[in-house]
Structures are given as structure tokens and as C-alpha cells.
LOZA-210744 format. One record per residue (C-alpha): residue in three letters; residue number from 1; x, y, z; chain. Coordinates in Angstrom, 1 decimal, m for minus. Layout:
<guvos>
rest,nr,c1,c2,c3,kette
ala,NUM,X,Y,Z,A
...
</guvos>
This chain:
<guvos>
rest,nr,c1,c2,c3,kette
met,1,m22.9,5.5,m16.1,A
leu,2,m23.9,2.8,m12.9,A
ala,3,m21.8,1.6,m10.4,A
thr,4,m20.3,m1.9,m10.5,A
ser,5,m20.0,m4.7,m7.6,A
ile,6,m17.2,m5.7,m6.5,A
lys,7,m17.1,m9.7,m7.3,A
gly,8,m17.1,m12.1,m4.4,A
ile,9,m18.8,m9.4,m1.7,A
gly,10,m21.5,m7.7,m3.4,A
gln,11,m20.3,m4.4,m3.1,A
arg,12,m21.6,m1.8,m4.8,A
leu,13,m18.9,0.6,m6.0,A
pro,14,m19.1,4.3,m6.5,A
asp,15,m19.7,5.0,m10.3,A
glu,16,m17.3,4.7,m13.1,A
tyr,17,m16.5,8.0,m13.7,A
leu,18,m15.6,8.9,m10.1,A
leu,19,m13.6,5.9,m9.8,A
ser,20,m11.6,6.6,m12.6,A
gly,21,m11.3,10.1,m12.1,A
met,22,m9.5,8.9,m8.8,A
ala,23,m7.2,7.1,m10.3,A
met,24,m6.4,9.3,m12.8,A
tyr,25,m5.0,11.4,m9.9,A
glu,26,m3.5,9.2,m8.3,A
arg,27,m1.6,8.7,m11.3,A
asp,28,m1.3,12.7,m11.6,A
ile,29,m3.3,12.9,m14.7,A
lys,30,m4.8,16.1,m14.0,A
asp,31,m6.0,17.1,m17.1,A
ser,32,m8.3,13.3,m17.2,A
ser,33,m8.9,13.8,m13.9,A
leu,34,m10.9,16.6,m14.1,A
ile,35,m13.2,15.6,m16.8,A
tyr,36,m14.3,12.6,m15.2,A
phe,37,m14.6,14.2,m11.7,A
lys,38,m16.7,16.6,m14.0,A
lys,39,m18.9,14.0,m15.4,A
ser,40,m19.4,12.4,m12.4,A
leu,41,m21.0,15.2,m10.8,A
glu,42,m23.3,15.7,m14.1,A
ile,43,m24.7,12.3,m12.9,A
lys,44,m25.2,12.9,m9.0,A
pro,45,m24.7,16.6,m8.2,A
asp,46,m24.5,16.4,m5.0,A
asn,47,m21.4,13.6,m4.4,A
ser,48,m19.0,14.5,m1.7,A
asp,49,m16.3,12.4,m2.8,A
ser,50,m16.3,14.0,m6.3,A
his,51,m16.7,17.4,m4.8,A
phe,52,m13.5,16.5,m2.5,A
tyr,53,m11.5,15.5,m4.9,A
leu,54,m12.1,18.3,m7.3,A
gly,55,m11.3,20.4,m4.9,A
lys,56,m8.2,18.8,m3.8,A
leu,57,m7.0,18.8,m7.7,A
tyr,58,m8.0,22.3,m8.0,A
phe,59,m6.1,22.8,m4.8,A
asp,60,m3.0,21.3,m6.3,A
met,61,m3.9,23.7,m9.7,A
asn,62,m3.4,26.7,m7.2,A
asn,63,m7.3,27.4,m8.0,A
asn,64,m7.8,28.0,m4.7,A
ser,65,m11.4,29.7,m5.0,A
glu,66,m12.6,26.6,m7.4,A
ala,67,m11.3,24.3,m4.0,A
ile,68,m12.8,26.1,m1.5,A
lys,69,m16.5,26.2,m3.4,A
his,70,m16.0,22.2,m3.5,A
phe,71,m14.5,22.0,m0.1,A
leu,72,m17.2,24.3,1.0,A
phe,73,m20.1,21.8,m0.3,A
val,74,m18.1,18.6,0.8,A
glu,75,m18.2,20.2,4.8,A
lys,76,m22.0,21.2,4.4,A
lys,77,m22.5,17.4,4.5,A
gln,78,m19.6,15.9,6.2,A
thr,79,m18.2,18.3,9.3,A
gly,80,m14.4,18.0,9.5,A
arg,81,m13.8,16.0,6.5,A
ala,82,m12.7,19.2,4.2,A
ser,83,m11.7,21.2,7.1,A
phe,84,m7.9,20.7,7.2,A
met,85,m7.5,21.7,3.0,A
leu,86,m9.9,24.5,3.6,A
val,87,m7.4,25.9,6.2,A
lys,88,m4.6,25.1,3.6,A
ala,89,m6.6,26.7,0.2,A
tyr,90,m7.3,30.0,2.6,A
ala,91,m4.2,30.7,4.1,A
gln,92,m3.0,30.8,0.2,A
ile,93,m5.2,33.5,m0.4,A
gly,94,m4.1,35.3,2.5,A
glu,95,m7.2,35.0,4.9,A
ile,96,m5.9,33.8,8.2,A
glu,97,m9.4,34.1,10.1,A
lys,98,m11.0,32.2,8.2,A
ala,99,m8.5,29.6,8.5,A
ile,100,m8.4,29.4,11.5,A
glu,101,m12.1,29.4,11.5,A
phe,102,m11.6,26.0,9.9,A
leu,103,m8.6,24.7,11.9,A
glu,104,m11.2,24.8,15.2,A
ile,105,m13.8,23.0,13.3,A
his,106,m10.6,20.4,12.3,A
leu,107,m8.9,20.0,15.5,A
arg,108,m13.1,19.4,16.9,A
ser,109,m13.9,16.9,14.1,A
asn,110,m13.0,12.9,14.3,A
tyr,111,m10.5,13.9,11.4,A
lys,112,m8.1,15.8,13.3,A
leu,113,m4.4,15.5,12.5,A
pro,114,m1.3,15.0,14.5,A
glu,115,m0.5,18.3,15.9,A
ser,116,3.1,17.3,13.7,A
lys,117,1.6,16.5,10.1,A
ile,118,0.0,19.8,10.6,A
phe,119,2.9,22.1,11.4,A
leu,120,5.1,19.5,9.3,A
asp,121,2.5,21.1,6.0,A
pro,122,4.7,23.1,3.8,A
val,123,1.9,25.4,3.6,A
ile,124,1.3,26.2,7.1,A
gln,125,5.0,26.1,7.9,A
lys,126,4.5,29.6,5.6,A
leu,127,2.3,30.9,8.3,A
glu,128,4.5,30.3,11.3,A
asn,129,5.5,34.0,11.7,A
asn,130,2.2,35.4,11.4,A
gly,131,0.9,37.4,14.4,A
leu,132,m3.1,35.8,14.4,A
trp,133,m1.9,31.8,13.7,A
ile,134,0.9,32.5,16.7,A
asp,135,m1.8,33.9,19.0,A
phe,136,m4.4,30.9,18.3,A
trp,137,m1.8,28.5,18.8,A
lys,138,m0.6,29.8,22.0,A
asn,139,m4.0,30.0,23.5,A
asn,140,m4.9,26.4,22.2,A
asn,141,m5.4,23.2,24.3,A
ser,142,m7.0,21.2,21.4,A
tyr,143,m4.1,18.1,21.9,A
ser,144,m4.5,16.0,25.0,A
gly,145,m2.0,14.0,26.7,A
phe,146,m3.7,10.5,24.8,A
asp,147,m2.4,12.9,21.1,A
glu,148,1.2,13.5,23.1,A
ala,149,1.8,10.1,23.9,A
ile,150,0.9,9.0,20.5,A
ala,151,3.4,11.7,18.9,A
ser,152,6.0,10.6,21.3,A
ile,153,5.4,6.9,19.9,A
asn,154,5.7,7.9,16.9,A
tyr,155,9.0,9.6,16.9,A
leu,156,10.4,6.5,18.9,A
ile,157,9.0,4.0,16.3,A
lys,158,10.6,6.1,13.7,A
thr,159,14.1,6.4,15.5,A
lys,160,13.5,2.9,16.0,A
glu,161,13.6,2.7,19.5,A
tyr,162,11.3,m0.1,19.8,A
leu,163,11.7,m0.9,23.8,A
glu,164,11.5,2.5,24.4,A
ala,165,8.0,2.5,22.3,A
ile,166,6.7,m0.6,23.6,A
asn,167,7.4,0.6,27.3,A
leu,168,5.2,4.1,26.7,A
ile,169,2.6,2.1,24.9,A
thr,170,2.2,m0.2,27.7,A
glu,171,2.4,2.7,30.3,A
ser,172,m0.3,4.7,28.3,A
leu,173,m2.5,1.5,28.0,A
lys,174,m2.8,1.8,31.9,A
lys,175,m4.5,5.2,31.4,A
ala,176,m8.2,6.0,29.7,A
tyr,177,m6.6,6.9,26.6,A
arg,178,m8.7,5.2,23.1,A
lys,179,m6.8,1.5,23.5,A
pro,180,m7.0,0.4,19.5,A
pro,181,m4.9,3.2,18.2,A
leu,182,m2.7,2.2,20.8,A
leu,183,m2.5,m1.5,20.5,A
ala,184,m2.0,m0.7,16.5,A
leu,185,1.2,1.1,17.3,A
arg,186,2.4,m1.5,19.5,A
ala,187,1.4,m4.6,16.5,A
glu,188,3.5,m1.7,14.3,A
ile,189,6.4,m2.6,16.1,A
tyr,190,5.9,m6.3,16.5,A
asp,191,5.6,m6.7,12.8,A
met,192,8.7,m4.8,11.8,A
leu,193,10.5,m7.6,14.4,A
glu,194,8.8,m10.4,12.8,A
asn,195,7.0,m10.9,15.7,A
tyr,196,3.8,m12.1,13.5,A
ser,197,2.0,m13.8,16.5,A
leu,198,1.9,m10.7,18.8,A
ala,199,1.2,m8.2,16.3,A
ile,200,m2.0,m10.4,15.3,A
glu,201,m2.4,m10.9,19.0,A
asp,202,m2.9,m6.6,19.5,A
leu,203,m4.7,m6.1,16.0,A
asn,204,m7.2,m8.9,17.4,A
asn,205,m7.7,m6.4,20.7,A
ala,206,m7.5,m3.2,19.0,A
ile,207,m10.8,m4.0,16.3,A
pro,208,m13.1,m4.8,18.6,A
gly,209,m13.1,m1.1,19.4,A
asp,210,m12.9,0.4,16.1,A
lys,211,m14.8,m1.9,14.1,A
arg,212,m15.4,0.5,11.0,A
asn,213,m11.6,1.1,10.8,A
pro,214,m11.1,m0.1,7.0,A
glu,215,m6.9,0.0,8.0,A
leu,216,m7.4,m2.1,10.8,A
tyr,217,m8.6,m4.7,8.7,A
ile,218,m5.7,m4.4,6.0,A
phe,219,m2.8,m4.4,8.7,A
arg,220,m3.8,m7.2,10.5,A
ala,221,m4.7,m9.3,6.3,A
lys,222,m0.7,m8.0,5.3,A
val,223,0.8,m9.7,9.1,A
leu,224,m1.6,m12.9,8.5,A
met,225,m0.1,m13.3,4.8,A
lys,226,3.2,m13.3,6.3,A
glu,227,2.3,m16.3,8.8,A
his,228,0.4,m18.2,5.5,A
lys,229,m3.1,m17.7,7.2,A
tyr,230,m4.6,m16.5,3.6,A
lys,231,m8.6,m17.5,4.3,A
ala,232,m8.5,m15.4,7.2,A
ala,233,m6.5,m12.2,5.8,A
leu,234,m9.4,m12.6,2.9,A
lys,235,m11.8,m12.4,5.4,A
asp,236,m10.1,m8.9,6.9,A
leu,237,m9.7,m7.4,3.1,A
asp,238,m13.3,m8.3,2.2,A
ile,239,m14.2,m6.3,5.6,A
ala,240,m12.3,m3.4,4.2,A
leu,241,m13.5,m3.1,0.6,A
lys,242,m17.2,m3.0,2.1,A
tyr,243,m15.7,0.5,4.2,A
thr,244,m13.8,1.4,1.3,A
pro,245,m14.4,m0.2,m1.9,A
glu,246,m12.5,2.8,m3.6,A
asn,247,m9.4,2.1,m1.9,A
phe,248,m7.9,0.6,m5.1,A
ser,249,m4.2,m0.7,m3.1,A
ile,250,m6.8,m2.9,m1.2,A
tyr,251,m7.2,m5.2,m4.9,A
pro,252,m3.9,m6.7,m5.9,A
leu,253,m3.3,m7.7,m2.4,A
arg,254,m7.0,m9.2,m2.0,A
ala,255,m6.2,m11.3,m5.3,A
met,256,m2.6,m12.9,m3.6,A
ala,257,m5.3,m14.1,m1.1,A
glu,258,m7.5,m15.3,m3.1,A
gln,259,m5.1,m17.5,m5.2,A
lys,260,m3.5,m18.7,m1.9,A
ser,261,m7.2,m19.4,m1.1,A
gly,262,m8.2,m21.5,m4.0,A
phe,263,m10.2,m18.7,m5.8,A
leu,264,m8.5,m18.1,m9.3,A
glu,265,m11.1,m16.5,m11.0,A
arg,266,m11.9,m14.5,m8.0,A
ala,267,m7.6,m13.2,m8.2,A
gln,268,m8.0,m12.8,m12.1,A
ser,269,m11.0,m10.5,m11.3,A
asp,270,m9.3,m8.5,m8.8,A
met,271,m6.1,m8.0,m10.9,A
asn,272,m8.5,m7.2,m14.3,A
phe,273,m10.1,m4.6,m12.1,A
tyr,274,m6.9,m3.0,m11.1,A
leu,275,m5.2,m3.1,m13.4,A
arg,276,m7.8,m1.3,m15.8,A
tyr,277,m7.2,1.9,m14.0,A
phe,278,m3.7,1.5,m13.2,A
pro,279,m2.0,m0.1,m16.4,A
glu,280,1.4,1.1,m15.7,A
asp,281,1.9,m0.5,m12.6,A
asp,282,4.8,m2.7,m13.2,A
asn,283,4.6,m4.0,m9.3,A
ala,284,0.9,m4.6,m10.3,A
trp,285,1.7,m6.9,m13.4,A
tyr,286,4.4,m8.6,m11.4,A
gly,287,2.4,m9.7,m9.0,A
phe,288,m0.6,m11.3,m11.6,A
gly,289,2.7,m12.8,m13.2,A
glu,290,3.1,m14.6,m10.0,A
ile,291,m0.3,m15.6,m9.5,A
tyr,292,m0.5,m17.2,m12.9,A
lys,293,3.2,m19.0,m11.7,A
ser,294,1.9,m21.0,m8.6,A
glu,295,m1.1,m21.9,m10.5,A
gly,296,1.3,m23.5,m13.4,A
leu,297,m0.3,m21.4,m16.3,A
tyr,298,3.2,m20.5,m17.6,A
phe,299,2.2,m18.8,m20.8,A
asp,300,m0.3,m16.4,m19.1,A
ala,301,2.5,m16.0,m16.3,A
leu,302,5.2,m15.0,m19.0,A
lys,303,2.8,m12.0,m20.7,A
cys,304,2.3,m10.5,m17.4,A
phe,305,6.1,m10.5,m16.6,A
asn,306,6.8,m9.0,m20.4,A
lys,307,4.5,m6.3,m19.5,A
cys,308,6.2,m5.4,m16.1,A
leu,309,9.9,m5.7,m17.5,A
ser,310,9.0,m3.5,m20.7,A
leu,311,7.1,m0.7,m17.8,A
asp,312,10.7,m1.8,m15.6,A
lys,313,13.9,m3.0,m16.7,A
thr,314,15.3,m2.1,m13.0,A
lys,315,14.4,m5.1,m11.2,A
ser,316,15.9,m8.1,m10.3,A
glu,317,12.9,m10.4,m9.2,A
tyr,318,11.3,m9.1,m12.3,A
tyr,319,13.8,m11.4,m14.3,A
leu,320,14.3,m13.6,m11.7,A
ser,321,10.8,m14.7,m12.1,A
arg,322,10.2,m14.6,m16.3,A
gly,323,13.4,m16.3,m16.1,A
glu,324,12.0,m19.1,m13.4,A
thr,325,9.0,m19.2,m15.9,A
tyr,326,10.9,m20.0,m19.2,A
phe,327,12.2,m22.6,m17.1,A
asn,328,9.5,m24.4,m16.6,A
thr,329,8.4,m24.0,m20.0,A
arg,330,11.5,m25.5,m20.7,A
thr,331,12.4,m22.4,m22.8,A
phe,332,16.6,m22.8,m21.2,A
lys,333,18.0,m20.3,m23.5,A
tyr,334,15.8,m17.3,m22.6,A
ala,335,15.6,m18.6,m18.9,A
asn,336,19.1,m18.3,m18.7,A
asn,337,19.4,m14.7,m20.5,A
asp,338,16.9,m13.2,m17.1,A
leu,339,18.6,m15.7,m14.9,A
ala,340,21.8,m13.6,m15.6,A
met,341,20.2,m10.3,m15.6,A
ala,342,18.7,m11.6,m12.4,A
leu,343,22.0,m11.6,m10.8,A
asp,344,23.8,m8.7,m12.2,A
leu,345,21.2,m6.5,m10.7,A
asp,346,21.5,m8.8,m7.3,A
pro,347,24.4,m10.5,m7.4,A
arg,348,23.4,m12.2,m3.8,A
asn,349,20.5,m13.5,m4.9,A
ala,350,20.5,m17.5,m3.8,A
lys,351,17.3,m18.5,m6.0,A
ala,352,19.0,m17.3,m9.0,A
tyr,353,21.8,m19.1,m8.8,A
phe,354,19.8,m22.7,m7.9,A
ile,355,17.6,m21.6,m10.7,A
lys,356,20.5,m20.8,m13.4,A
gly,357,22.7,m24.2,m11.8,A
gln,358,19.3,m26.2,m12.9,A
thr,359,19.0,m24.5,m16.6,A
ser,360,22.9,m24.6,m17.4,A
leu,361,22.5,m28.3,m16.4,A
lys,362,19.5,m28.8,m18.8,A
leu,363,22.2,m26.6,m21.1,A
gly,364,24.8,m29.3,m21.1,A
asp,365,26.7,m26.8,m19.0,A
lys,366,27.7,m28.7,m15.6,A
asp,367,31.0,m27.3,m14.7,A
his,368,28.6,m23.8,m14.0,A
ala,369,25.7,m25.3,m12.9,A
cys,370,28.4,m26.6,m9.9,A
tyr,371,29.9,m22.9,m9.7,A
cys,372,25.7,m21.4,m9.3,A
phe,373,24.9,m24.2,m6.9,A
gln,374,28.2,m23.7,m4.9,A
lys,375,27.1,m20.0,m4.7,A
ala,376,23.3,m21.0,m4.1,A
phe,377,24.1,m22.6,m1.2,A
glu,378,26.9,m20.1,0.0,A
tyr,379,23.9,m17.9,m0.1,A
gly,380,22.0,m19.5,1.6,A
met,381,20.0,m22.6,m0.7,A
arg,382,20.1,m25.2,1.7,A
glu,383,18.6,m27.2,m1.3,A
ser,384,21.2,m26.7,m3.5,A
tyr,385,23.6,m29.2,m1.2,A
asn,386,21.7,m32.1,m2.6,A
glu,387,22.4,m30.9,m6.1,A
met,388,26.0,m30.8,m5.6,A
ile,389,25.9,m34.0,m4.2,A
lys,390,24.7,m35.5,m7.3,A
asn,391,26.1,m33.3,m9.9,A
cys,392,29.2,m31.9,m8.8,A
pro,393,32.7,m33.4,m8.1,A
pro,394,33.8,m33.8,m4.6,A
glu,395,36.2,m30.8,m5.4,A
asn,396,33.2,m28.8,m5.9,A
asn,397,31.5,m29.4,m2.8,A
</guvos>
């Protein structure tokens, strides 16, 4: 089975069996995932990605001997990539010396994890009283001042001490440390504080020093989209997919940027591609419905909203979007029912009250419409004031 191309950027995808195996692995459907990965290796026996995922799958299934075999194959081709998984697999079978051997490789590699992530791993925690393990860490100096600074900054972010984190980043930037990770962390803080222009500025400065890091492009794209800069975001997502075409999570995000940039067919292609592998992702169906709704393709939108609600009936926004779509198709009774459900799940939703007010007017219930407009105004939707003035008696305003 041949690899396919990503529409719009011409990037070659991994083979179909590998993609299907990765999707099944993410969905935790182990039996199917195993079949697809094995088929992928029948086509290309030296495929490192297939070996790596097979190793992870066997590790999850507690078949450590098979996991080790596949991880060792990966290590021969890409030193460090499977090193930490080998640490864990050898630790599981009690071969601590081999585990330490690959830990040393891991700590010298570009794949080196933060110290905290290593020690918090459930498998590694079982080794905390092992003498060989204790001796190794006593004599280890693999983590530098830069690593310690990153760990401290992450802790401050986790505890929401944002000003202290920014100050530590500023001090660290004055030292001879790698700047892209520090700038990316500061951008993360600015993003959480909704200071998007400063977040974008830091990411603009971080990316030239780490041009092949897809996560930086994805991060910048997400921030750009919050600023409604969809075409710039689309460029970043195209670059990210050139580096990691197998990263399924990028496709729904790129579809949104494509639709907002005027490329509906590309958006449809990306959503159909993603949903081919994740047909039970209710949030993706919701996103697809939002794309169609934005384009005025209401019957296509309804199909998507029906699908996401068949998968999850607990989310207010799903009912709200379907209710709004029913309103736009003049199916007012259905709209009213969905908007009532949306408000049952989220009683302070201003938009739901506003559209329900408009729906009630269409259904001839002006008293309820005025009640809804009043609630919408109370919860922050200023547009409701004009509807109240136009439709409601003075005592209701």
C-alpha cells in the first residue's frame, strides 16, 4: 500500500498501514494496531517508526522481550530515540545494569527528558530503592544549570507564579543558555495571560534558533489564530506538517485556519482525512460542523452536529451550535429544543439565551423572548439591548 500526499503542501505521508496503526494506537485499540504495524513492516522491514510503535505496543502489553527487540532496532538507526523506553523495558524485567546503560545513552542524546519526568515515571519510581540505581544518580552530572532553570520555570508556571517565572526566564536569557526553549516558555506564560502579541514576539525570536521543531510552529499558529491571523497560522501549520505529517492533531486545527483563509475544499480534505482515522472524535465532528456553519452550508453542518451529539450528549456547545443551525434553516421548534438543552447544561450562556430569544420571537412567544434577551444582556451580550428596546415593553428593559 502506497503512501499518500497531503493536499495543499505536497508532503508525503507514511504508508497507510503505519498511519492506521498509529491511529489505532492512539485510540487504544491494541489488536488492530498490532495488525497494522506488522503489515507496515511487511512492506518496509526497516521502517523505524513501525518498529518504534510496535515496541511501545508490546511494552504496553507487558511483552518486554518483544518490546526490547524492536527498540534495539530503532536505537541502531536513531541513537537515543528509543533509549528511555529501553530503560523502562529492562527495568521491568529486572536487568538494572542494562537499564542504566541505556539511561546513560538517553542522557547524552537529543531526546533527553527533564529529570522530573524521569523520576515521576511509574516504572522508574519502582527503582528508587535499588542500590545500582541510587549509585548511578549520586555520581551523575548530566543535568546542567540550564536544565535546572527550565525545571524551576516549569514549576513556577505549574503553580501559577507567572511573574516569578518571567523574571527567572529574563535572568536565564542573560546567560549562555539555549534561548529557544526559554523564549517558548515565556510565550506560554504570555499566552495564558492573553497577551498574544508578546507571545507571538517571543515565538518569532525562538523559531529561527530551532527551525525544525514542529511544536514551535504549532504553538505560534494557535496564538495567531486567537489574533484572527489565519493565513499566517496556516503557513505555520503547513511547515509543522512537513516535519511531522503523521501528527493527526494538526489536521483539524489546519482545517479551521484553511476555512477562515478561504480554502474550504482544503479544510474539507483535512477534516475528512482526520475523521477517516478518528471517526469517534466528537470534538472533531463539532469542528467540522462549525466549518460548514461558518460557510452557510447548514444541512452539512447539521449532519456533523448530529454525529457529535450521537457520540456525546453532555456538551452545551454542541446543542448551541445545532440550535443555531436549526434557527438558520428556519426549523424553529428544533432550534428551541436544542437551545433549551444548551442552557440546561450551561445556564449562564449569553449566546444561547440570545438565539433562544430570537427563536421565541419566531415562534410567537414575545414574553419568553424578552426574558431571554434580558438574561443574555445580564450575562454580557450587549447586542441584546437593541432587541429588548425593539421588542419588549419598557418594564422588561
